[in-house]
DSSP file (Angstrom, degrees, kcal/mol; ACC not computed):
  #  RESIDUE AA STRUCTURE BP1 BP2  ACC     N-H-->O    O-->H-N    N-H-->O    O-->H-N    TCO  KAPPA ALPHA  PHI   PSI    X-CA   Y-CA   Z-CA
    1    1 A M    >>        0   0    0      0, 0.0     3,-1.0     0, 0.0     4,-0.6   0.000 360.0 360.0 360.0 -35.1   10.5  -29.4    5.0
    2    2 A W  T >4  +     0   0    0      1,-0.2     3,-0.5     2,-0.2     0, 0.0   0.802 360.0  69.1 -69.4 -28.9    7.3  -29.5    7.0
    3    3 A G  T 3> S+     0   0    0      1,-0.2     4,-0.9     2,-0.2    -1,-0.2   0.767  91.0  60.9 -59.6 -23.3    8.2  -26.3    8.8
    4    4 A V  H <> S+     0   0    0     -3,-1.0     4,-2.4     1,-0.2    -1,-0.2   0.850  90.0  70.1 -77.2 -31.3    7.8  -24.2    5.6
    5    5 A Y  H <X S+     0   0    0     -4,-0.6     4,-2.3    -3,-0.5    -1,-0.2   0.842  96.3  47.7 -46.3 -48.8    4.2  -25.1    5.1
    6    6 A P  H  > S+     0   0    0      0, 0.0     4,-2.3     0, 0.0    -1,-0.2   0.915 113.9  49.2 -67.0 -43.3    2.8  -23.1    8.1
    7    7 A L  H  X S+     0   0    0     -4,-0.9     4,-1.9     1,-0.2    -2,-0.2   0.880 112.3  48.1 -70.0 -33.0    4.8  -20.1    7.2
    8    8 A L  H  X S+     0   0    0     -4,-2.4     4,-2.3     2,-0.2    -1,-0.2   0.909 110.8  50.3 -60.0 -45.2    3.6  -20.3    3.5
    9    9 A S  H  X S+     0   0    0     -4,-2.3     4,-2.3     1,-0.2    -2,-0.2   0.912 110.1  49.9 -67.9 -42.8    0.0  -20.7    4.6
   10   10 A R  H  X S+     0   0    0     -4,-2.3     4,-2.2     2,-0.2    -1,-0.2   0.859 111.5  50.0 -65.4 -38.5    0.3  -17.6    6.9
   11   11 A W  H  X S+     0   0    0     -4,-1.9     4,-1.7     2,-0.2    -2,-0.2   0.912 111.3  47.8 -66.5 -40.3    1.8  -15.5    4.0
   12   12 A I  H  X S+     0   0    0     -4,-2.3     4,-2.2     2,-0.2    -2,-0.2   0.884 110.7  51.4 -66.1 -41.0   -0.9  -16.6    1.7
   13   13 A A  H  X S+     0   0    0     -4,-2.3     4,-2.4     2,-0.2    -2,-0.2   0.903 107.6  54.2 -58.7 -48.9   -3.6  -15.8    4.3
   14   14 A S  H  X S+     0   0    0     -4,-2.2     4,-1.5     1,-0.2    -1,-0.2   0.872 106.8  49.7 -63.6 -38.7   -2.1  -12.3    4.8
   15   15 A I  H  X S+     0   0    0     -4,-1.7     4,-1.5     2,-0.2     5,-0.3   0.940 110.7  50.6 -62.1 -47.1   -2.3  -11.6    1.0
   16   16 A K  H  X S+     0   0    0     -4,-2.2     4,-2.5     1,-0.2     3,-0.3   0.914 106.4  55.8 -61.0 -40.9   -6.0  -12.7    1.0
   17   17 A I  H  < S+     0   0    0     -4,-2.4     8,-0.8     1,-0.2    -1,-0.2   0.866 110.4  45.5 -60.5 -34.7   -6.7  -10.4    4.0
   18   18 A L  H  < S+     0   0    0     -4,-1.5     8,-1.3    -3,-0.2     9,-0.4   0.773 130.4  16.6 -81.7 -18.4   -5.4   -7.5    2.1
   19   19 A T  H  < S+     0   0    0     -4,-1.5    -2,-0.2    -3,-0.3    -3,-0.2   0.759 114.3  53.5-123.1 -28.5   -7.1   -8.1   -1.1
   20   20 A E  S  < S+     0   0    0     -4,-2.5    -3,-0.2    -5,-0.3    -4,-0.1   0.935  76.2  82.5 -83.8 -50.9  -10.0  -10.5   -1.0
   21   21 A P  S >  S-     0   0    0      0, 0.0     3,-1.8     0, 0.0     6,-0.2  -0.099  84.3-112.0 -57.1 155.6  -12.7   -9.8    1.5
   22   22 A K  T 3  S+     0   0    0      1,-0.3     0, 0.0     5,-0.0     0, 0.0   0.904 121.3  39.9 -58.8 -44.4  -15.4   -7.3    0.6
   23   23 A N  T 3  S+     0   0    0      4,-0.0    -1,-0.3     5,-0.0     5,-0.1  -0.036  87.9 158.7 -93.3  26.6  -14.0   -4.9    3.3
   24   24 A A    <>  -     0   0    0     -3,-1.8     4,-2.0    -5,-0.1     5,-0.2  -0.121  52.6-114.6 -51.9 148.9  -10.4   -5.7    2.6
   25   25 A I  H  > S+     0   0    0     -8,-0.8     4,-2.2     1,-0.2     3,-0.2   0.925 114.3  46.2 -48.0 -55.1   -7.8   -3.2    3.7
   26   26 A I  H  > S+     0   0    0     -8,-1.3     4,-2.1     1,-0.2    -1,-0.2   0.899 109.4  54.6 -61.0 -38.4   -6.7   -2.4    0.2
   27   27 A R  H  > S+     0   0    0     -9,-0.4     4,-1.8     1,-0.2    -1,-0.2   0.813 104.3  54.8 -73.2 -26.3  -10.1   -2.0   -1.1
   28   28 A Q  H  X S+     0   0    0     -4,-2.0     4,-2.6    -3,-0.2    -1,-0.2   0.935 111.8  44.1 -72.8 -42.2  -11.0    0.5    1.7
   29   29 A Y  H  X S+     0   0    0     -4,-2.2     4,-2.1    -5,-0.2    -2,-0.2   0.894 110.5  54.9 -67.3 -34.6   -8.1    2.7    0.7
   30   30 A E  H  X S+     0   0    0     -4,-2.1     4,-2.0     1,-0.2    -1,-0.2   0.896 109.5  48.7 -61.2 -41.9   -8.9    2.3   -3.0
   31   31 A K  H  X S+     0   0    0     -4,-1.8     4,-1.4     2,-0.2    -2,-0.2   0.913 107.9  53.9 -70.3 -43.0  -12.4    3.6   -2.2
   32   32 A F  H  < S+     0   0    0     -4,-2.6     4,-0.5     1,-0.2     3,-0.3   0.918 111.7  44.4 -56.3 -41.9  -11.1    6.6   -0.2
   33   33 A L  H ><>S+     0   0    0     -4,-2.1     5,-1.6     1,-0.2     3,-1.2   0.808 100.9  66.8 -73.9 -27.6   -8.9    7.8   -3.1
   34   34 A Q  H ><5S+     0   0    0     -4,-2.0     3,-2.3     1,-0.2    -1,-0.2   0.848  88.9  70.4 -63.6 -26.1  -11.7    7.2   -5.7
   35   35 A L  T 3<5S+     0   0    0     -4,-1.4    -1,-0.2    -3,-0.3    -2,-0.2   0.888 105.0  38.3 -44.7 -42.7  -13.4   10.0   -3.9
   36   36 A D  T < 5S-     0   0    0     -3,-1.2    -1,-0.3    -4,-0.5    -2,-0.2   0.207 123.6-106.2 -95.6  15.2  -10.8   12.3   -5.3
   37   37 A R  T < 5S+     0   0    0     -3,-2.3     2,-0.4     1,-0.2    -3,-0.2   0.898  76.9 133.8  63.4  44.9  -10.8   10.4   -8.7
   38   38 A V      < -     0   0    0     -5,-1.6     2,-0.5    -8,-0.2    -1,-0.2  -0.990  50.1-136.8-128.9 125.6   -7.4    8.7   -8.0
   39   39 A E  E     -a   87   0A   0     47,-2.2    49,-2.5    -2,-0.4     2,-0.5  -0.722  10.8-147.4 -87.1 132.1   -6.6    5.2   -8.6
   40   40 A L  E     -a   88   0A   0     -2,-0.5     2,-0.5    47,-0.2    49,-0.2  -0.815  16.5-173.2-100.0 121.4   -4.7    3.3   -5.9
   41   41 A V  E     -a   89   0A   0     47,-2.7    49,-3.6    -2,-0.5     2,-0.5  -0.967   8.3-170.7-122.0 121.1   -2.4    0.5   -7.3
   42   42 A F  E     -a   90   0A   0     -2,-0.5    49,-0.2    47,-0.2     2,-0.1  -0.954  21.5-137.4-101.7 125.1   -0.4   -2.1   -5.1
   43   43 A T     >  -     0   0    0     47,-2.7     4,-1.7    -2,-0.5     3,-0.3  -0.420  23.9-110.8 -70.9 160.9    2.0   -4.2   -7.0
   44   44 A N  H  > S+     0   0    0      1,-0.3     4,-2.5     2,-0.2     5,-0.2   0.895 121.5  54.2 -62.7 -38.5    2.3   -7.9   -6.2
   45   45 A D  H  > S+     0   0    0      1,-0.2     4,-2.7     2,-0.2    -1,-0.3   0.880 105.5  53.4 -60.5 -35.4    5.7   -7.3   -4.7
   46   46 A A  H  > S+     0   0    0     -3,-0.3     4,-2.3    44,-0.3    -2,-0.2   0.892 109.2  47.5 -59.3 -42.2    4.2   -4.6   -2.5
   47   47 A L  H  X S+     0   0    0     -4,-1.7     4,-2.5     2,-0.2     5,-0.2   0.910 112.8  51.8 -66.7 -42.7    1.5   -7.1   -1.2
   48   48 A D  H  X S+     0   0    0     -4,-2.5     4,-2.5    -5,-0.2    -2,-0.2   0.946 110.5  46.4 -58.4 -46.0    4.3   -9.6   -0.6
   49   49 A A  H  X S+     0   0    0     -4,-2.7     4,-2.6     1,-0.2    -1,-0.2   0.865 111.1  51.0 -65.2 -35.5    6.4   -7.2    1.3
   50   50 A A  H  X S+     0   0    0     -4,-2.3     4,-2.2     2,-0.2    -1,-0.2   0.924 112.3  46.6 -67.9 -39.3    3.5   -6.0    3.4
   51   51 A A  H  X S+     0   0    0     -4,-2.5     4,-1.9     1,-0.2    -2,-0.2   0.892 113.1  49.6 -68.1 -37.0    2.6   -9.7    4.3
   52   52 A E  H  X S+     0   0    0     -4,-2.5     4,-2.3    -5,-0.2    -1,-0.2   0.893 110.2  52.3 -68.2 -39.0    6.3  -10.5    5.0
   53   53 A G  H  X S+     0   0    0     -4,-2.6     4,-1.9     1,-0.2     5,-0.2   0.901 109.8  47.4 -57.5 -42.8    6.5   -7.3    7.3
   54   54 A A  H  X>S+     0   0    0     -4,-2.2     4,-2.6     1,-0.2     5,-1.7   0.905 111.9  49.6 -67.8 -39.3    3.5   -8.4    9.2
   55   55 A M  H  <5S+     0   0    0     -4,-1.9    -2,-0.2     2,-0.2    -1,-0.2   0.932 109.6  51.8 -67.3 -42.8    4.9  -12.0    9.6
   56   56 A K  H  <5S+     0   0    0     -4,-2.3    -1,-0.2     1,-0.2    -2,-0.2   0.857 115.1  42.9 -65.0 -34.2    8.4  -10.6   10.8
   57   57 A Q  H  <5S-     0   0    0     -4,-1.9    -1,-0.2    -5,-0.2    -2,-0.2   0.815 104.5-134.9 -81.9 -30.8    6.4   -8.4   13.5
   58   58 A R  T  <5 +     0   0    0     -4,-2.6    -3,-0.2    -5,-0.2    -4,-0.1   0.931  66.5 124.4  75.6  45.9    4.1  -11.4   14.4
   59   59 A T    > < -     0   0    0     -5,-1.7     3,-0.5     1,-0.2     4,-0.3   0.571  47.5-160.7-112.0 -18.2    1.2   -9.1   14.3
   60   60 A G  T 3>  -     0   0    0     -6,-0.6     4,-2.4     1,-0.2    -1,-0.2  -0.415  64.5 -13.3  77.7-151.9   -1.3  -10.6   11.9
   61   61 A A  H 3> S+     0   0    0      1,-0.2     4,-2.9     2,-0.2     5,-0.3   0.951 136.6  56.0 -61.6 -47.7   -4.0   -8.6   10.3
   62   62 A R  H <> S+     0   0    0     -3,-0.5     4,-2.0     1,-0.2    -1,-0.2   0.873 107.8  49.4 -44.7 -44.2   -3.6   -5.8   12.7
   63   63 A G  H  > S+     0   0    0     -4,-0.3     4,-2.8     2,-0.2    -1,-0.2   0.941 108.5  52.9 -61.3 -53.5    0.1   -5.6   11.6
   64   64 A L  H  X S+     0   0    0     -4,-2.4     4,-2.4     1,-0.2     5,-0.2   0.944 110.5  47.3 -58.6 -50.3   -1.0   -5.5    7.9
   65   65 A R  H  X S+     0   0    0     -4,-2.9     4,-2.3     1,-0.2    -1,-0.2   0.895 111.6  51.0 -56.6 -38.7   -3.3   -2.5    8.6
   66   66 A S  H  X S+     0   0    0     -4,-2.0     4,-2.0    -5,-0.3    -1,-0.2   0.915 111.3  48.3 -54.1 -48.3   -0.6   -0.8   10.5
   67   67 A I  H  X S+     0   0    0     -4,-2.8     4,-1.5     1,-0.2    -2,-0.2   0.902 114.3  44.0 -63.1 -45.7    1.8   -1.3    7.6
   68   68 A I  H  X S+     0   0    0     -4,-2.4     4,-1.8    -5,-0.2    -1,-0.2   0.828 112.7  52.9 -73.2 -30.9   -0.6   -0.1    4.9
   69   69 A E  H  X S+     0   0    0     -4,-2.3     4,-0.8    -5,-0.2    -1,-0.2   0.814 106.7  51.8 -65.3 -33.7   -1.7    2.9    7.0
   70   70 A D  H  < S+     0   0    0     -4,-2.0     4,-0.4     1,-0.2     3,-0.2   0.878 111.1  49.0 -72.6 -34.1    1.9    4.0    7.6
   71   71 A V  H  < S+     0   0    0     -4,-1.5     4,-0.3     1,-0.2     3,-0.3   0.923 119.2  36.2 -68.8 -41.7    2.5    3.9    3.8
   72   72 A L  H  X S+     0   0    0     -4,-1.8     4,-2.7     1,-0.2     5,-0.2   0.355  87.9  98.0 -99.3   2.6   -0.7    5.9    2.8
   73   73 A L  H  X S+     0   0    0     -4,-0.8     4,-1.3    -3,-0.2    -1,-0.2   0.940  91.9  36.8 -59.7 -50.8   -0.7    8.3    5.7
   74   74 A D  H  > S+     0   0    0     -4,-0.4     4,-2.2    -3,-0.3    -1,-0.2   0.872 116.0  55.3 -74.2 -37.3    1.0   11.2    3.8
   75   75 A V  H  > S+     0   0    0     -4,-0.3     4,-2.7     2,-0.2    -2,-0.2   0.932 104.7  54.0 -60.2 -44.9   -0.8   10.3    0.5
   76   76 A M  H  < S+     0   0    0     -4,-2.7    -1,-0.2     1,-0.2    -2,-0.2   0.885 114.6  40.1 -55.2 -40.8   -4.3   10.5    2.2
   77   77 A Y  H  < S+     0   0    0     -4,-1.3     4,-0.2    -5,-0.2    -1,-0.2   0.785 120.4  43.4 -81.9 -27.6   -3.5   14.0    3.4
   78   78 A E  H >< S+     0   0    0     -4,-2.2     3,-1.3     1,-0.1     4,-0.2   0.883  99.9  67.4 -85.6 -43.0   -1.7   15.2    0.1
   79   79 A I  G >< S+     0   0    0     -4,-2.7     3,-2.5     1,-0.3     6,-0.2   0.848  91.0  57.8 -58.8 -43.5   -4.0   13.9   -2.6
   80   80 A P  G 3  S+     0   0    0      0, 0.0    -1,-0.3     0, 0.0    -2,-0.1   0.799 108.0  48.5 -64.3 -23.3   -7.1   15.9   -2.0
   81   81 A S  G <  S+     0   0    0     -3,-1.3     2,-0.6    -4,-0.2    -2,-0.2   0.402 101.6  74.1 -90.0   5.0   -5.2   19.2   -2.5
   82   82 A R    X   +     0   0    0     -3,-2.5     3,-0.6    -4,-0.2    -1,-0.1  -0.937  52.4 177.5-123.2 108.2   -3.5   17.9   -5.7
   83   83 A G  T 3  S+     0   0    0     -2,-0.6    -1,-0.1     1,-0.2    -4,-0.0   0.614  74.9  68.7 -81.3 -12.0   -5.9   17.9   -8.7
   84   84 A D  T 3  S+     0   0    0     21,-0.1    22,-2.5    22,-0.0     2,-0.4   0.491  76.6  96.3 -88.9  -5.2   -3.2   16.6  -11.1
   85   85 A V  E <   + B   0 105A   0     -3,-0.6    20,-0.3    20,-0.2     3,-0.1  -0.697  34.0 160.7 -86.0 129.5   -2.8   13.2   -9.6
   86   86 A K  E     +     0   0A   0     18,-3.3   -47,-2.2    -2,-0.4     2,-0.3   0.511  66.4  27.8-121.4  -3.7   -4.7   10.2  -11.2
   87   87 A K  E     -aB  39 104A   0     17,-1.5    17,-3.1   -49,-0.2     2,-0.5  -0.970  54.5-162.7-153.6 137.3   -2.8    7.2  -10.0
   88   88 A V  E     -aB  40 103A   0    -49,-2.5   -47,-2.7    -2,-0.3     2,-0.5  -0.993  16.2-160.6-116.9 127.8   -0.7    6.3   -6.8
   89   89 A I  E     -aB  41 102A   0     13,-3.0    13,-2.0    -2,-0.5     2,-0.6  -0.926   3.6-163.8-113.2 122.7    1.4    3.3   -7.2
   90   90 A I  E     +a   42   0A   0    -49,-3.6   -47,-2.7    -2,-0.5   -44,-0.3  -0.916  15.2 174.6-103.3 118.8    2.8    1.4   -4.2
   91   91 A N    >>  -     0   0    0     -2,-0.6     4,-1.4   -49,-0.2     3,-0.8  -0.670  49.2 -89.2-111.5 179.1    5.7   -1.0   -4.7
   92   92 A A  H 3> S+     0   0    0      1,-0.3     4,-3.2    -2,-0.2     5,-0.4   0.778 121.9  60.7 -59.9 -27.4    7.8   -3.1   -2.4
   93   93 A D  H 3>>S+     0   0    0      1,-0.2     4,-1.6     2,-0.2     6,-1.3   0.915 101.4  55.7 -68.8 -35.6   10.4   -0.2   -2.0
   94   94 A V  H <45S+     0   0    0     -3,-0.8     4,-0.3     4,-0.2    -1,-0.2   0.932 116.2  36.0 -60.0 -41.8    7.6    1.9   -0.5
   95   95 A I  H  <5S+     0   0    0     -4,-1.4    -2,-0.2     3,-0.1    -1,-0.2   0.970 128.0  32.3 -70.5 -54.4    6.9   -0.7    2.1
   96   96 A T  H  <5S+     0   0    0     -4,-3.2    -3,-0.2     1,-0.2    -2,-0.2   0.917 131.6  27.2 -77.5 -45.7   10.3   -2.1    2.8
   97   97 A A  T  <5S-     0   0    0     -4,-1.6    -3,-0.2    -5,-0.4    -1,-0.2   0.513 101.2-121.2 -94.1  -6.3   12.7    1.0    2.3
   98   98 A H      < +     0   0    0     -5,-0.8    -4,-0.2    -4,-0.3    -3,-0.1   0.834  53.4 164.8  66.9  33.0   10.0    3.6    3.2
   99   99 A N        -     0   0    0     -6,-1.3    -1,-0.1     1,-0.1     3,-0.1  -0.320  45.0 -96.0 -70.6 160.9   10.4    5.3   -0.2
  100  100 A K        -     0   0    0     13,-0.2    13,-0.1     1,-0.1    -1,-0.1  -0.585  45.4-100.3 -77.6 146.7    7.7    7.7   -1.3
  101  101 A P        -     0   0    0      0, 0.0    12,-1.6     0, 0.0     2,-0.4  -0.234  36.0-108.9 -58.4 153.2    4.9    6.3   -3.5
  102  102 A L  E     -BC  89 112A   0    -13,-2.0   -13,-3.0    10,-0.2     2,-0.5  -0.728  30.9-154.7 -85.1 134.8    5.0    6.9   -7.3
  103  103 A L  E     -BC  88 111A   0      8,-3.7     8,-2.9    -2,-0.4     2,-0.6  -0.915   4.8-156.6-110.5 135.4    2.4    9.3   -8.5
  104  104 A E  E     -BC  87 110A   0    -17,-3.1   -18,-3.3    -2,-0.5   -17,-1.5  -0.932  18.9-147.9-106.2 126.6    1.1    9.4  -12.1
  105  105 A T  E >   -B   85   0A   0      4,-2.3     3,-1.9    -2,-0.6   -20,-0.2  -0.325  28.5-103.6 -83.8 170.8   -0.3   12.7  -13.2
  106  106 A R  T 3  S+     0   0    0    -22,-2.5   -21,-0.1     1,-0.3    -1,-0.1   0.756 122.4  62.7 -67.2 -22.7   -3.2   13.4  -15.6
  107  107 A S  T 3  S-     0   0    0    -23,-0.3    -1,-0.3     2,-0.1     3,-0.1   0.209 121.0-110.3 -89.9  21.2   -0.6   14.4  -18.1
  108  108 A N  S <  S+     0   0    0     -3,-1.9     2,-0.6     1,-0.2    -2,-0.1   0.724  72.8 139.6  68.5  22.2    0.7   10.8  -18.0
  109  109 A R        -     0   0    0     -4,-0.0    -4,-2.3     2,-0.0     2,-0.7  -0.876  41.6-150.4-104.8 118.1    4.0   11.8  -16.2
  110  110 A T  E     +C  104   0A   0     -2,-0.6     2,-0.3    -6,-0.2    -6,-0.2  -0.814  25.4 167.1 -93.8 121.1    5.1    9.4  -13.4
  111  111 A T  E     -C  103   0A   0     -8,-2.9    -8,-3.7    -2,-0.7     2,-0.2  -0.901  39.8 -99.5-131.3 157.9    7.1   11.1  -10.6
  112  112 A A  E     -C  102   0A   0     -2,-0.3   -10,-0.2   -10,-0.2     3,-0.1  -0.474  55.8 -89.3 -68.0 146.9    8.2   10.2   -7.2
  113  113 A Y        -     0   0    0    -12,-1.6   -13,-0.2    -2,-0.2    -1,-0.1  -0.320  55.8-107.8 -55.7 133.3    6.1   11.6   -4.4
  114  114 A P        -     0   0    0      0, 0.0     3,-0.1     0, 0.0    -1,-0.1  -0.375  26.7-118.2 -67.4 142.9    7.4   15.1   -3.5
  115  115 A E        -     0   0    0      1,-0.2     2,-0.2    -3,-0.1     3,-0.0  -0.237  54.3 -62.0 -66.1 169.0    9.2   15.7   -0.4
  116  116 A D        -     0   0    0      1,-0.2     3,-0.5     2,-0.1    -1,-0.2  -0.338  48.1-167.1 -54.2 117.4    8.0   18.2    2.1
  117  117 A E  S    S+     0   0    0      1,-0.2    -1,-0.2    -2,-0.2    -2,-0.1   0.666  78.0  63.9 -84.4 -19.5    7.9   21.5    0.3
  118  118 A S              0   0    0      1,-0.2    -1,-0.2    -3,-0.0    -2,-0.1   0.631 360.0 360.0 -83.0 -13.2    7.4   23.6    3.5
  119  119 A A              0   0    0     -3,-0.5    -1,-0.2    -4,-0.0    -2,-0.1   0.520 360.0 360.0 -79.2 360.0   10.8   22.7    5.0
């Protein structure tokens, strides 16, 4: 029974690292996308999945940053050239199954992130 508490506290600390500090990882990316007038949304299950992934890798805060960077890399390059996107939604499937993020357009249509069109 006592062995669960250290894991739970590390998991909670990971969630806090992602969201609470003034310079939290998630807030940094939200600010980047706000420059293009795009809202970034992480669902609670996405935060849980990121924390769980960092715990499995035993990498702590650096692992969290790496997980979030991997998820948002394509988004950060694609969004500036797309004026129709108003919201990027990251859920657990994006983090665990490496699915593409959901994009909500200004016409209120939610679509999966498009595959590479140049291939």
